[in-house]
C-alpha positions in Angstrom: 55.0 -6.0 11.7 55.8 -2.7 13.3 53.0 -1.0 11.4 50.6 -3.5 13.0 52.0 -2.5 16.4 51.6 1.2 15.7 48.1 0.6 14.3 46.9 -1.4 17.3 48.5 0.9 19.8 46.9 4.0 18.3 43.6 2.2 18.1 43.8 1.2 21.7 44.9 4.7 22.8 41.9 6.2 21.0 39.6 3.6 22.6 40.7 4.7 26.1 40.5 8.4 25.2 37.0 8.0 23.6 35.9 5.8 26.5 37.1 8.4 29.1 35.2 11.2 27.2 32.1 9.0 27.4 32.5 8.3 31.1 33.2 11.9 32.1 31.8 14.1 29.4 28.6 12.5 28.2 26.7 12.8 31.5 27.3 16.5 31.4 25.8 16.6 28.0 22.6 15.0 29.3 22.8 11.9 27.0 20.2 9.3 27.7 21.0 5.9 29.2 20.0 4.3 25.8 22.6 6.3 23.9 25.2 6.0 26.6 24.8 2.2 26.3 25.3 2.4 22.5 28.4 4.6 23.0 29.8 2.1 25.5 29.2 -0.8 23.1 31.3 1.1 20.5 34.1 1.6 23.0 34.1 -2.1 24.0 34.3 -3.3 20.4 36.9 -0.7 19.6 39.2 -1.9 22.4 38.7 -5.6 21.7 39.6 -5.2 18.0 42.5 -2.8 18.8 43.8 -5.7 20.9 43.1 -8.0 18.0 45.3 -5.9 15.8 48.1 -6.2 18.4 47.5 -10.0 18.4 48.0 -9.9 14.6 51.3 -8.0 15.1 52.5 -10.6 17.6 51.6 -13.5 15.2 52.5 -11.9 11.8 55.9 -13.5 11.5 54.5 -16.9 12.5 51.8 -17.1 9.8 52.2 -18.2 6.3 50.1 -15.7 4.3 51.4 -12.2 4.6 48.5 -11.0 2.4 45.9 -12.5 4.7 47.6 -11.2 7.8 47.6 -7.7 6.3 44.0 -7.9 5.3 43.1 -9.2 8.8 44.6 -6.0 10.4 43.1 -3.7 7.7 39.6 -5.2 8.1 39.7 -5.0 11.9 40.7 -1.3 11.6 37.9 -0.7 9.0 35.5 -2.5 11.4 36.6 -0.1 14.2 35.9 2.9 12.1 32.6 1.7 10.7 31.2 -0.2 13.7 32.4 1.8 16.6 32.6 5.1 14.7 28.9 4.8 13.7 27.9 4.0 17.2 29.8 7.0 18.6 28.2 9.4 16.1 24.8 7.8 16.6 25.0 8.2 20.4 26.2 11.8 20.1 23.7 13.0 17.5 20.7 10.7 17.9 20.6 10.2 14.1 19.3 6.6 14.0 19.9 6.2 10.3 23.6 5.9 11.1 22.8 2.5 12.6 22.7 1.3 9.0 26.5 1.6 8.8 27.1 -0.4 11.9 26.5 -3.9 10.4 29.1 -3.1 7.7 31.6 -2.7 10.4 30.5 -5.9 12.0 31.0 -7.7 8.7 34.5 -6.2 8.5 35.3 -7.5 11.9 34.0 -11.0 10.9 36.0 -10.9 7.7 39.2 -9.8 9.5 38.9 -12.7 11.9 38.3 -15.1 9.0 41.4 -13.8 7.3 43.5 -14.4 10.4 42.1 -17.9 10.8 42.9 -18.6 7.1 46.4 -17.2 7.5 46.9 -19.7 10.4 46.1 -22.8 8.3 49.8 -23.8 7.9 52.8 -22.7 9.9 55.7 -20.9 8.3 58.5 -23.3 7.5 
């Protein structure tokens, strides 16, 4: 459980730091509104799923399948890296081909939430 807390806390910290860089640093770089919006979407999904990992930490001892709980946290973290990470790099570089990675991160997010739902099927006895 503590590893989930650490993972979620670090992910949330990075979301705030990356978001602050976006709010204060990207304007100075002359980034377009289009790419700034893409960057902000990455930050939003990053934080939501960091909080999701913290939710998993809070629920881990109450759910039956440790394996599914672990995979839920892993998949949300993978989603943050692939989805948000690809949007950050896309916004900073303008390399549109990176957008092909983003849906893989979205699938990881979806799979993580499905794992959490499946882990919650039956309470721990």
